[in-house]
C-alpha positions in Angstrom: -19.5 15.4 45.7 -17.8 16.7 42.5 -19.0 13.6 40.6 -22.6 14.1 41.9 -22.5 17.8 40.9 -21.3 16.9 37.4 -24.0 14.3 37.0 -26.6 16.7 38.4 -25.5 19.4 35.9 -26.2 16.9 33.1 -29.9 16.6 34.3 -30.5 20.1 35.4 -27.8 22.4 34.3 -27.7 25.0 31.4 -31.2 26.2 31.6 -32.3 29.8 32.1 -34.4 28.5 34.9 -31.5 26.6 36.6 -30.5 28.2 39.9 -28.0 27.3 42.7 -29.6 27.7 46.1 -27.6 27.8 49.2 -29.0 26.8 52.5 -27.9 25.2 55.7 -29.2 22.3 57.7 -28.4 21.1 61.2 -28.0 17.8 62.9 -28.7 17.5 66.6 -25.9 15.6 68.5 -25.2 14.6 72.1 -21.8 14.9 73.5 -18.7 16.9 72.6 -16.6 14.5 70.4 -18.5 14.6 67.1 -16.6 16.7 64.6 -17.5 20.4 64.8 -20.4 19.9 67.3 -21.2 22.9 69.4 -24.0 24.7 71.0 -25.3 26.8 68.2 -28.5 27.7 66.3 -30.2 24.3 65.3 -32.8 25.1 62.6 -34.3 21.6 62.8 -35.1 22.2 66.5 -35.7 26.1 66.2 -33.4 26.9 69.1 -29.9 27.0 70.4 -28.9 23.3 70.8 -25.9 21.0 70.6 -25.5 20.3 66.9 -23.6 20.1 63.8 -24.3 22.6 60.9 -23.6 22.0 57.2 -23.7 24.5 54.4 -25.2 22.9 51.3 -25.6 24.0 47.8 -28.4 22.6 45.6 -28.9 22.7 41.8 -32.5 23.5 41.1 -34.7 23.6 38.0 -38.4 23.9 38.2 -39.5 21.4 40.9 -36.3 19.3 40.6 -33.5 19.8 43.0 -30.3 18.0 43.7 -27.8 18.5 46.5 -24.4 18.8 45.0 -22.0 20.3 47.5 -21.8 20.2 51.4 -19.4 21.9 53.7 -19.2 21.4 57.5 -19.2 24.5 59.5 -16.4 24.3 62.0 -17.0 26.9 64.9 -14.1 29.0 66.2 -14.0 27.0 69.5 -12.9 24.1 67.3 -10.3 25.8 65.1 -8.8 27.5 68.1 -8.1 24.1 69.6 -5.9 22.2 67.3 -5.7 19.2 69.5 -9.4 18.7 69.5 -9.3 19.2 65.7 -6.7 16.5 65.5 -8.7 13.9 67.4 -11.6 14.5 64.9 -9.2 14.2 62.0 -9.9 17.8 60.8 -7.2 18.5 58.3 -4.4 21.0 59.4 -5.3 23.4 56.7 -8.9 23.9 57.9 -9.2 27.3 59.5 -12.3 29.1 60.7 -14.6 30.3 58.0 -18.0 31.8 58.6 -21.0 30.2 57.0 -21.1 33.0 54.3 -17.4 32.3 53.4 -18.1 28.6 53.0 -21.1 29.5 50.8 -18.7 31.7 48.6 -16.2 28.9 48.4 -18.9 26.6 47.2 -20.2 28.9 44.5 -16.7 29.4 43.2 -15.8 25.7 43.4 -18.9 24.7 41.5 -18.1 27.4 38.8 -14.6 25.8 38.6 -16.2 22.5 37.8 -18.3 24.0 35.0 -21.6 23.6 36.8 -24.2 25.6 34.8 -26.6 27.8 36.8 -28.1 31.2 35.9 -28.4 32.7 39.4 -27.8 32.1 43.1 -30.6 32.0 45.8 -29.8 32.6 49.4 -31.9 32.7 52.6 -32.0 35.6 55.1 -29.2 34.2 57.3 -26.7 34.9 54.5 -28.6 37.8 52.8 -28.2 39.9 56.0 -24.5 39.9 55.4 -23.6 42.9 53.1 -20.1 41.7 52.3 -21.5 38.4 51.2 -23.8 40.0 48.7 -21.2 42.4 47.5 -18.7 39.5 46.8 -21.3 37.6 44.8 -22.0 40.8 42.9 -18.3 41.5 42.3 -17.8 37.8 41.1 -20.5 38.5 38.4 -23.1 36.2 40.0 -26.7 37.1 39.6 -28.6 36.5 42.9 -31.8 36.8 44.7 -31.2 37.0 48.5 -33.7 37.0 51.3 -33.1 39.8 53.9 -34.5 40.6 57.2 -37.3 43.1 57.7 -35.0 45.7 59.2 -32.7 45.8 56.0 -32.0 49.4 55.2 -32.6 50.8 51.7 -32.2 54.2 50.1 -34.7 55.5 47.6 -32.2 57.8 46.1 -28.4 57.4 45.8 -26.9 58.0 49.2 -23.7 59.4 47.5 -21.3 58.5 50.4 -18.6 61.0 51.1 -15.9 61.7 53.7 -16.8 65.0 55.5 -14.2 67.7 55.6 -12.3 68.2 58.8 -13.8 71.1 60.8 -11.0 72.0 63.2 -7.3 71.3 63.7 -8.2 69.2 66.8 -9.1 65.5 66.8 -8.7 62.9 64.1 -9.1 63.4 60.4 -12.4 62.0 59.2 -12.0 58.7 57.4 -15.5 57.1 57.4 -18.0 57.7 54.6 -21.3 59.3 55.6 -24.5 60.3 53.7 -27.1 62.9 54.0 -29.8 60.7 52.6 -32.2 59.1 55.0 -32.5 55.3 54.9 -35.7 53.3 55.3 -36.4 49.8 56.7 -37.9 47.5 54.0 -40.8 46.6 56.2 -41.7 50.3 56.8 -41.4 51.1 53.1 -43.6 48.1 52.1 -46.2 49.0 54.7 -46.5 52.5 53.3 -47.3 51.3 49.8 -50.9 51.6 48.5 -52.8 48.5 47.8 -52.9 49.1 44.0 -49.0 48.9 44.0 -49.0 45.2 44.6 -49.1 42.9 41.6 -50.9 39.5 42.0 -48.8 36.7 40.4 -49.1 32.9 40.2 -45.7 31.6 41.0 -46.4 27.9 40.6 -48.9 25.1 40.8 -49.0 23.1 44.0 -50.9 20.1 45.3 -53.2 22.5 47.0 -53.9 24.7 44.1 -52.2 27.6 42.3 -49.8 29.5 44.7 -50.9 33.1 44.4 -48.7 35.9 45.9 -48.7 39.7 45.9 -45.4 41.3 44.7 -43.8 44.7 44.9 -40.7 45.5 43.1 -38.7 48.6 43.6 -35.2 49.7 42.4 -33.3 50.9 45.5 -29.7 51.7 46.6 -28.1 49.5 49.3 -25.0 50.8 51.1 -23.2 48.8 53.8 -21.1 51.8 55.0 -17.9 49.9 54.5 -17.8 50.6 50.8 -17.3 54.0 49.1 -20.4 53.7 46.9 -23.9 52.2 47.0 -25.1 49.2 45.0 -28.3 49.7 42.8 -30.4 46.7 43.1 -34.0 45.6 43.2 -36.0 45.0 46.3 -38.7 42.2 45.9 -41.4 42.1 48.5 -43.7 39.1 48.5 -47.0 38.8 50.5 -48.9 35.6 50.8 -52.6 36.0 49.6 -53.9 33.4 52.1 -51.9 34.9 54.9 -51.3 38.6 54.3 -49.1 38.9 57.4 -46.6 36.5 55.9 -44.2 38.8 54.0 -40.8 38.0 52.6 -38.2 40.6 51.5 -35.4 40.0 49.0 -32.7 41.9 47.2 -31.5 41.1 43.7 -28.8 42.4 41.4 -30.7 41.2 38.3 -30.9 43.6 35.4 -33.4 46.5 36.0 -35.5 45.3 33.0 -36.3 42.0 34.6 -40.0 41.2 35.1 -41.6 40.9 38.5 -42.9 37.5 37.5 -39.3 36.3 36.9 -38.1 37.7 40.2 -41.1 36.1 42.0 -40.1 32.8 40.3 -36.4 33.0 41.4 -37.4 34.0 44.9 -39.8 31.0 45.4 -37.3 28.3 44.2 -35.8 28.0 47.7 -38.9 25.9 48.6 -37.7 23.0 46.6 -34.4 22.8 48.5 -36.2 22.6 51.8 -38.2 19.7 50.2 -34.9 18.1 49.2 -33.7 18.3 52.8 -36.9 16.8 53.9 -36.5 13.8 51.5 -32.7 13.5 52.3 -33.4 13.1 56.0 -36.7 11.2 55.6 -35.7 8.9 52.9 -31.8 8.8 52.4 -30.8 8.9 56.1 -29.1 12.3 55.9 -29.3 12.7 59.7 -29.0 9.1 60.6 -25.3 8.6 61.4 -23.1 7.8 64.3 -19.7 9.1 63.3 -17.2 11.4 64.9 -14.6 12.2 62.3 -14.2 14.7 59.5 -13.8 12.4 56.7 -16.7 10.1 57.8 -19.0 13.1 57.9 -18.2 14.1 54.3 -18.4 10.4 53.1 -21.9 10.1 54.6 -23.1 13.3 53.0 -21.6 12.3 49.7 -23.5 8.9 49.8 -26.7 10.7 50.7 -26.3 13.1 47.7 -25.5 10.1 45.5 -28.7 8.3 46.5 -30.8 11.5 46.2 -29.4 12.0 42.6 -30.4 8.5 41.8 -34.0 9.1 43.0 -34.2 12.3 41.1 -33.1 10.7 37.9 -35.5 7.9 38.4 -38.4 10.2 39.0 -37.5 12.3 35.8 -37.2 9.1 33.7 -40.7 8.1 35.0 -42.2 11.5 34.9 -44.5 10.8 31.9 -45.9 7.5 33.2 -45.8 8.2 37.0 -45.8 12.1 37.4 -46.5 11.8 41.2 -43.6 9.4 41.8 -41.9 10.5 45.1 -38.6 9.7 46.9 -40.5 7.5 49.4 -42.1 5.7 46.5 -38.6 4.9 45.0 -37.5 3.7 48.4 -40.6 1.4 48.7 -39.9 0.0 45.3 -36.3 -0.7 46.0 -37.2 -2.3 49.4 -39.5 -4.6 47.5 -37.4 -5.4 44.5 -33.9 -5.6 46.1 -32.8 -8.5 47.9 -35.9 -9.2 49.9 -39.5 -9.3 48.6 -42.4 -9.2 51.1 -44.9 -8.8 48.3 -45.1 -9.7 44.6 -44.5 -7.1 42.0 -48.1 -6.7 41.1 -48.9 -5.8 44.7 -46.1 -3.3 45.0 -47.4 -1.5 41.9 -51.0 -1.8 43.1 -50.1 0.0 46.3 -48.2 2.7 44.5 -51.2 3.3 42.2 -53.5 3.6 45.2 -51.2 6.3 46.8 -51.1 8.2 43.5 -54.8 8.1 43.1 -55.2 9.5 46.6 -52.6 12.2 45.9 -54.4 13.2 42.7 -57.7 13.3 44.3 -56.3 15.7 46.9 -54.9 17.9 44.2 -58.2 17.9 42.3 -60.1 18.7 45.4 -57.8 21.7 46.2 -58.0 23.2 42.8 -61.9 22.8 42.7 -62.2 24.5 46.0 -59.8 27.3 44.9 -61.9 27.7 41.7 -65.1 27.9 43.7 -63.7 30.7 45.8 -62.7 32.7 42.7 -66.1 32.2 41.2 -67.7 33.4 44.4 -65.5 36.5 44.5 -66.5 37.4 40.8 -70.1 37.1 41.5 
């Protein structure tokens, strides 16, 4: 994995637009013997199910993403049962760590390897943990972290303090309190006037330009465990096509950062989700029958290596074949490597047909979007 990370950094690292996106994915499993399997939230199925969960880090720049680190989440029911761990060949020094702790370990490890990224992107499952965000902030990492709609913010410094003791009876106060009222991010956003929203084009897609409405507000965030509040940016993103689809994020980026830049950073998680889709659909990420600790990590390392190969191939061919996809690369390999069911000319002909179909779909989406905009202006 470290070699994959170093090679991916050569392709994607060092740019102002390079981010490290942390996300998890799950692998549904039957039985109780596969390493770290347990009844837990299975994102791929959208429910509590028997599965394994891995915490992955991906290097992302623009539309290119490479998985460069993977850590298997080992539930407490496993780490509390050393005999069970031994049967699955889990090393003796593996102790229980939450998913956010695994994510912090990954960020620090990749920094120690010299991997070059400008910021860290996190989904709501990790952004909801105040200590995790504070740790990234203390480590000097710039981040954009999705949070849940019930995230509390303060529009003025809550100035936490320990209240004075009012009588000789009872315990001496030790917990910090505030006199400033907090607000939920969803309630605050709903109260903002329509003219406060800023419309931004975040990126071009196969279905046209992705337009979103953005709100940015400097706020204080206090987790009630620290003695002072953090002064961060709240980013609220509303989909233009589906106004009920709203995403909330916190960022410790400098206060002079533009809304366009924050919107760009917030939207980069999309490409990691695509990377997971390609890894499972093309590289066999979820197609394994193994039980041991080392076998799981070997499999994930091979998947990352094959994904990096496909990414490098696509970047090399970007000028001549801009629509080249992971399935295309797999189809070409299946045709050129040891068995050939069709001649080379036929393989390229089929790929060009697929590319023409994709381009036609893209052109149609843009023309339809342009027609809508022209109709709105008339």
